[in-house]
C-alpha positions in Angstrom: -0.1 0.1 -0.1 1.0 3.7 -0.3 2.9 5.1 2.5 1.2 8.4 3.8 2.5 11.2 6.0 0.3 13.4 8.0 -1.1 16.4 6.6 0.6 19.8 6.2 -1.3 22.4 7.8 -2.4 25.2 5.3 -1.6 28.0 7.6 0.8 27.7 10.7 -0.3 25.1 13.1 -4.1 25.4 12.6 -5.1 21.8 12.1 -8.8 22.7 11.7 -8.5 25.0 8.8 -9.0 22.5 6.3 -12.6 21.4 6.4 -15.1 19.5 4.2 -17.7 21.7 2.5 -21.2 20.7 3.4 -24.2 21.4 1.0 -26.7 23.4 3.2 -29.4 20.8 1.6 -27.6 18.2 3.5 -27.5 20.1 6.9 -31.1 21.1 6.5 -32.0 17.5 6.1 -30.5 16.7 9.5 -33.1 15.3 11.9 -30.9 16.4 14.7 -31.4 20.0 14.0 -29.1 20.8 11.3 -25.4 20.6 10.9 -23.7 23.5 12.8 -20.2 23.1 11.8 -18.5 21.3 8.8 -16.3 18.5 9.9 -12.5 18.5 10.1 -10.8 16.5 7.1 -8.0 15.5 9.2 -9.0 14.5 12.7 -12.1 12.8 13.9 -15.1 15.1 14.2 -16.3 15.7 17.7 -19.9 14.6 16.8 -21.5 11.9 14.5 -23.2 13.0 11.3 -26.4 11.7 10.0 -25.8 8.8 7.2 -26.8 10.6 4.4 -24.6 13.7 5.1 -21.7 11.5 5.5 -22.3 9.5 2.5 -22.5 12.6 0.4 -19.4 14.3 1.7 -17.5 11.0 0.6 -19.3 10.4 -2.6 -18.9 13.8 -3.7 -15.2 13.9 -3.1 -14.8 10.8 -4.9 -16.3 12.1 -7.9 -12.8 13.4 -8.7 -11.4 10.2 -9.2 -10.9 8.8 -12.7 -13.2 6.6 -14.5 -11.9 3.0 -13.7 -13.3 1.9 -17.0 -11.0 4.1 -18.7 -7.9 3.2 -16.8 -5.7 1.5 -19.4 -2.8 1.4 -17.1 -4.3 -1.1 -14.6 -4.6 -4.8 -15.2 -7.1 -5.2 -12.5 -10.8 -6.0 -13.4 -13.2 -3.0 -13.5 -16.5 -4.6 -14.4 -18.1 -7.6 -13.3 -21.8 -8.9 -13.8 -24.4 -7.6 -11.2 -24.9 -11.1 -9.7 -21.3 -11.1 -8.7 -21.8 -7.9 -6.8 -24.6 -9.3 -5.2 -22.8 -12.3 -4.0 -20.0 -10.2 -2.7 -22.1 -7.9 -0.7 -23.5 -11.2 0.6 -20.2 -12.3 1.9 -18.4 -9.1 2.9 -18.7 -9.8 6.4 -17.3 -13.3 6.2 -13.9 -13.4 7.7 -11.9 -15.8 5.1 -9.5 -17.1 7.9 -12.4 -18.4 10.2 -13.0 -21.6 8.1 -14.5 -23.4 11.0 -17.5 -20.7 11.3 -17.8 -20.4 7.5 -16.8 -23.9 6.2 -18.8 -23.6 2.8 -16.7 -20.3 1.9 -13.6 -22.5 2.8 -14.9 -25.3 0.6 -15.4 -22.8 -2.3 -11.7 -21.8 -1.9 -10.4 -25.4 -1.8 -12.5 -25.9 -5.2 -10.9 -23.0 -6.9 -7.4 -24.5 -5.9 -8.3 -27.7 -7.4 -9.7 -26.1 -10.5 -6.3 -24.1 -10.9 -4.4 -27.2 -10.5 -6.3 -29.1 -13.0 -5.8 -26.0 -15.4 -2.0 -25.6 -14.9 -1.3 -29.5 -15.3 -0.3 -30.5 -11.9 1.0 -34.0 -12.1 -1.6 -35.1 -9.4 -4.2 -32.3 -8.9 -5.3 -33.9 -5.6 -1.8 -33.8 -4.5 -1.3 -29.9 -5.4 -1.0 -27.3 -2.6 -2.4 -23.9 -2.6 -4.3 -21.0 -1.2 -5.8 -17.8 -1.8 -4.2 -14.5 -1.2 -4.9 -10.7 -1.3 -3.3 -10.6 -4.6 -0.1 -11.8 -6.5 2.1 -9.6 -4.4 1.1 -11.7 -1.3 1.5 -14.9 -3.6 4.6 -14.1 -4.8 5.9 -13.4 -1.0 4.5 -16.9 0.0 6.4 -18.4 -3.0 9.6 -16.9 -2.4 9.4 -17.7 1.3 8.8 -21.5 0.5 11.8 -21.2 -1.9 14.2 -19.8 0.4 13.0 -22.2 3.3 13.4 -25.3 1.0 17.0 -23.8 -0.1 17.9 -23.5 3.8 16.7 -26.9 4.7 19.1 -28.3 2.0 21.9 -26.2 3.4 21.3 -26.4 7.0 25.0 -27.2 7.5 26.1 -23.9 6.3 23.2 -21.6 6.9 22.8 -19.0 8.5 26.1 -18.0 8.4 27.5 -14.4 7.9 29.5 -15.3 4.5 26.5 -17.2 3.1 23.7 -15.0 1.7 20.8 -16.6 -0.5 19.8 -15.1 -3.9 17.0 -15.2 -6.4 17.5 -14.9 -10.0 15.1 -12.7 -12.2 14.7 -10.6 -15.3 15.1 -6.7 -14.4 11.4 -6.6 -15.6 9.8 -8.1 -12.6 7.0 -6.6 -10.7 8.2 -4.5 -7.8 6.8 -7.3 -5.4 9.7 -9.5 -6.1 12.2 -6.6 -5.2 10.3 -6.3 -2.1 10.6 -9.7 -1.2 14.4 -9.4 -1.7 14.6 -6.6 0.6 12.4 -8.0 3.4 13.3 -11.3 3.5 17.4 -10.6 3.1 17.8 -12.4 -0.4 20.3 -10.7 -2.9 18.4 -10.0 -6.2 20.3 -11.0 -9.2 18.6 -9.6 -12.3 19.1 -10.2 -15.7 19.1 -6.9 -17.8 17.3 -6.2 -21.0 19.4 -5.9 -24.0 18.5 -4.4 -27.3 15.0 -5.4 -28.4 14.9 -8.3 -25.7 12.8 -6.9 -22.8 12.7 -9.7 -20.6 14.8 -12.5 -18.9 17.2 -14.7 -21.3 17.3 -18.1 -20.1 21.0 -18.9 -20.5 22.2 -15.6 -18.8 19.9 -16.3 -15.9 21.4 -19.9 -15.3 24.8 -18.4 -15.5 23.6 -16.1 -12.6 22.9 -19.2 -10.4 25.1 -20.7 -7.7 25.0 -22.7 -4.8 23.2 -20.1 -2.8 20.4 -19.6 -5.5 16.9 -20.3 -4.1 15.2 -20.2 -7.3 14.6 -18.5 -10.5 11.4 -16.4 -11.5 9.9 -16.4 -14.7 7.3 -14.2 -15.8 4.2 -15.2 -17.8 3.2 -11.8 -18.8 5.8 -9.0 -18.2 4.2 -5.8 -17.0 6.5 -3.7 -19.2 5.1 -4.8 -22.7 2.7 -7.9 -22.2 5.2 -10.6 -23.5 5.5 -14.0 -22.0 9.0 -15.0 -20.9 10.3 -18.4 -22.4 9.6 -20.5 -19.1 10.3 -23.8 -21.1 13.6 -22.6 -22.3 14.3 -21.3 -18.9 13.6 -24.8 -17.3 15.9 -26.3 -20.3 18.7 -24.1 -19.4 18.5 -25.0 -15.8 18.3 -28.6 -16.7 21.7 -28.2 -18.6 23.1 -26.5 -15.5 22.3 -29.6 -13.4 23.7 -31.9 -15.7 27.1 -29.5 -15.9 27.3 -28.8 -12.2 24.8 -30.5 -10.1 22.9 -27.4 -9.0 19.2 -28.1 -9.2 17.4 -24.7 -9.0 13.7 -24.6 -8.8 11.7 -22.3 -11.1 8.6 -20.1 -9.8 6.3 -18.9 -12.5 4.9 -15.5 -11.7 1.7 -15.7 -13.9 -0.1 -12.7 -12.4 -1.7 -12.0 -15.8 -0.7 -15.0 -18.0 -1.8 -17.7 -15.9 -5.4 -16.9 -16.9 -5.1 -16.2 -20.3 -2.2 -18.7 -21.8 -4.2 -21.8 -20.7 -7.4 -20.8 -22.9 -5.4 -19.0 -25.8 -2.1 -20.5 -26.0 -2.8 -24.2 -25.1 0.1 -25.7 -26.9 2.4 -23.4 -25.0 4.3 -25.3 -22.1 4.9 -23.0 -19.2 3.3 -24.6 -16.2 3.6 -27.9 -14.0 3.9 -29.8 -17.1 7.6 -28.7 -16.5 9.0 -30.9 -13.7 11.4 -27.7 -12.7 8.3 -25.7 -12.0 7.9 -25.9 -8.4 5.0 -23.0 -7.8 2.9 -20.7 -9.7 0.9 -17.4 -8.9 -1.9 -15.7 -10.6 -4.1 -12.7 -9.8 -7.6 -13.5 -9.9 -8.6 -10.0 -9.9 -6.7 -9.4 -13.1 -7.4 -11.7 -16.1 -9.1 -14.0 -13.6 -11.9 -11.4 -14.0 -12.7 -10.7 -10.3 -12.8 -7.4 -8.7 -9.6 -6.8 -6.3 -8.2 -8.1 -4.3 -7.8 -11.8 -4.8 -4.7 -13.9 -5.9 -3.6 -17.6 -5.9 -0.5 -19.5 -4.9 0.0 -23.1 -5.9 2.8 -25.4 -5.3 3.0 -28.9 -7.4 2.8 -30.8 -4.3 3.5 -30.8 -0.5 7.0 -31.4 -0.9 7.5 -28.0 -2.6 6.0 -26.1 0.6 7.9 -26.8 3.9 5.5 -28.1 6.4 7.1 -25.7 9.0 5.9 -22.4 7.1 2.2 -23.5 7.9 0.4 -22.5 10.8 -2.5 -24.0 12.5 -4.8 -21.9 14.9 -7.5 -23.2 17.0 -9.0 -20.0 18.8 -11.3 -19.4 16.1 -12.6 -22.9 16.5 -11.3 -26.1 14.4 -7.7 -26.7 13.5 -7.2 -25.4 10.0 -3.9 -25.2 8.3 -3.1 -21.6 7.0 -0.2 -20.0 4.9 -0.5 -16.3 4.7 1.1 -13.2 5.4 -2.5 -11.6 6.2 -5.0 -13.0 8.7 -8.5 -11.5 8.5 -9.8 -10.6 5.1 -13.2 -10.9 3.6 -14.4 -14.3 1.8 -16.2 -12.2 -0.8 -13.4 -12.0 -3.4 -12.9 -15.8 -3.2 -16.7 -16.4 -3.7 -16.5 -14.0 -6.6 -13.7 -16.1 -8.2 -15.7 -19.4 -7.6 -18.7 -17.6 -9.2 -16.8 -16.6 -12.3 -15.2 -20.2 -12.6 -18.5 -21.5 -12.6 -20.3 -19.0 -14.8 -17.9 -19.0 -17.6 -16.2 -22.3 -17.4 -13.3 -23.0 -20.0 -15.0 -21.8 -23.2 -16.5 -18.6 -21.5 -13.0 -17.8 -20.4 -11.7 -18.5 -23.7 -14.5 -16.5 -25.3 -13.6 -13.4 -23.1 -10.0 -13.3 -23.4 -9.9 -14.0 -27.0 -12.1 -10.8 -27.3 -9.7 -8.7 -25.2 -6.7 -10.0 -27.5 -8.5 -9.1 -30.6 -9.3 -5.7 -29.5 -5.6 -5.1 -28.4 -4.4 -6.5 -31.6 -6.6 -4.2 -33.4 -5.8 -1.0 -31.7 -1.9 -2.0 -32.2 -2.4 -2.2 -35.9 -4.3 1.0 -36.0 -1.7 2.8 -33.8 1.2 1.6 -36.0 -0.9 2.9 -39.0 -1.1 6.3 -37.9 2.8 6.8 -38.8 4.0 8.4 -35.8 4.4 5.5 -33.5 6.6 2.2 -33.4 5.2 -0.8 -31.9 7.2 -3.0 -29.4 4.6 -5.8 -29.0 1.3 -6.4 -30.6 -1.3 -7.5 -28.0 -0.6 -11.1 -29.2 0.4 -12.7 -26.0 -1.2 -10.8 -23.1 -3.8 -8.6 -24.4 -1.6 -5.7 -23.9 0.8 -3.9 -26.3 3.5 -1.2 -25.9 4.7 1.4 -28.2 7.0 4.5 -28.5 7.4 7.5 -30.9 8.9 6.8 -34.4 12.4 7.9 -34.7 11.6 10.9 -36.8 9.0 12.4 -34.4 10.8 15.2 -32.4 7.9 17.8 -31.6 6.5 15.5 -28.7 7.1 12.3 -26.9 5.3 9.7 -25.2 4.9 11.5 -21.8 3.2 14.3 -23.8 0.8 11.9 -25.5 -0.3 10.3 -21.9 -0.8 14.0 -20.6 -3.1 14.9 -23.4 -5.1 11.6 -23.4 -5.5 12.1 -19.7 -7.5 15.3 -20.5 -10.2 13.2 -22.2 -10.4 10.8 -19.1 -8.0 8.2 -20.6 -5.2 6.9 -18.4 -2.5 5.5 -20.9 0.6 5.3 -18.8 4.0 6.5 -20.3 7.4 5.2 -18.6 11.0 4.6 -19.1 12.5 1.0 -19.1 14.9 -0.3 -16.6 18.7 0.0 -16.9 20.5 -0.9 -20.3 17.5 0.4 -21.7 16.7 3.6 -19.9 16.8 5.3 -23.3 13.4 3.7 -24.3 10.2 5.6 -23.3 7.0 3.9 -24.0 2.9 4.1 -23.8 1.2 0.9 -22.6 -2.5 0.0 -23.3 -4.1 -3.1 -21.3 -7.1 -4.6 -22.6 -9.3 -5.8 -20.1 -13.0 -7.5 -20.2 -15.0 -4.5 -20.4 -12.9 -2.4 -22.5 -15.0 -2.8 -25.8 -14.4 -2.2 -29.3 -16.5 0.7 -29.2 -14.4 2.2 -26.5 -11.3 1.3 -28.6 -12.8 3.4 -31.4 -13.3 6.0 -29.0 -9.6 5.9 -27.9 -8.2 6.1 -31.3 -10.5 8.8 -32.3 -9.1 11.1 -29.2 -5.4 9.9 -30.3 -6.0 10.9 -33.9 -7.6 14.3 -32.8 -4.5 15.1 -30.4 -2.1 14.4 -33.0 -2.2 17.5 -35.1 -1.7 19.5 -32.1 1.3 17.5 -30.8 2.9 17.6 -34.2 2.8 21.4 -34.2 4.6 21.6 -30.9 7.9 23.2 -31.1 9.4 20.3 -28.6 8.2 17.9 -26.0 6.5 20.0 -23.4 6.1 17.6 -20.5 8.7 18.6 -18.1 7.9 16.4 -15.0 7.9 13.0 -16.8 7.1 11.1 -13.4 4.2 13.7 -13.1 2.9 12.8 -16.4 1.5 9.5 -15.5 0.0 7.8 -12.6 1.8 4.7 -13.3 5.5 3.9 -12.3 7.3 0.7 -12.3 
């Protein structure tokens, strides 16, 4: 979550100068005699408000938020059917951790794990181990913890020791949660840099970074930088060859936050999952292409041997004795129920139809953007329904940050950002197509872009000075 500091007083130390503006209609409707004073914004008010007045104050301020459906930066689901919303409202008071009190909610979670184990070709789906999480960030933390503990158990004779530090190998394009994991759990992050037109991990380079202290290698099925799949099978083959040469047996975790709910339906011949013996664990985000509102994720291990038992906790003070593996404790069961609803509602054919529609829209927009002549495509939306593009070499009047800023004037959030070290010279725009972003909306986006281009071409130079302020999205 974002880290916040306390408010700066607008005038000296008067903390009460910032107050919420109250519509006189709301005050007059107060059955307790009217609102005599506007409530403060940065401290608890002294007295309660009528529910309608409190609702209106919050509702009116939230009107200044962007329209989630026009947010083409986020991978997160922004539309579900009304029936899913009803189910979620019925379950929002159920604590997911309290499995003895809410056994059917726990059963739905178990069924979702079983469905994913089958979808991802676990050798024995009944032996696969998994859990729901608040999202892929928590799922990745859990997977990383399992990798580190397995490595520590194999190296108990020399770890912990001051001169022995575990490491994790990954591409520089990983999501920030992996950098957090390495920081929080004191693991060295060994990152494969981007080179030229390769914007993700190189399998051979990853294998060369491995040594006896490597807890695992992370492969990304759907990079957030450009929507491309990393070659998981080639990565496993490179690590197989490493074992033949050196005896090092390094497991792979697949961060399939987005691709885990796209590839099984649209790229069935792509081998990336538990069909590869070296893949020990996989995560996905139910709230991304799993088509559920935030926040729910999933972490699965191919079998119990991949998840050390000592990481699993059992508590009985809520009743029962249920095993848990999580960083969080209390959280609502609503998102898990919504995931099960979506699995039932769509099935394999329904998911295939939804994801195919998103991929076709992404491919269509990418082609039309390329046809404008001002832009060069990095990806075309033919893996994740996501594509990245930059300005053509001969475009000097404006840059991607100018495009992002001008599109935002029309309500569109299309992020602009620079790539990591070794390709910091490259700045791109990225469009994420999700369910709910229709072909009609795509036409409107292209029309706005075409309308802005003549003005952008007349600029004397790129005008966006603060590149980080030009977009709400940062890697």
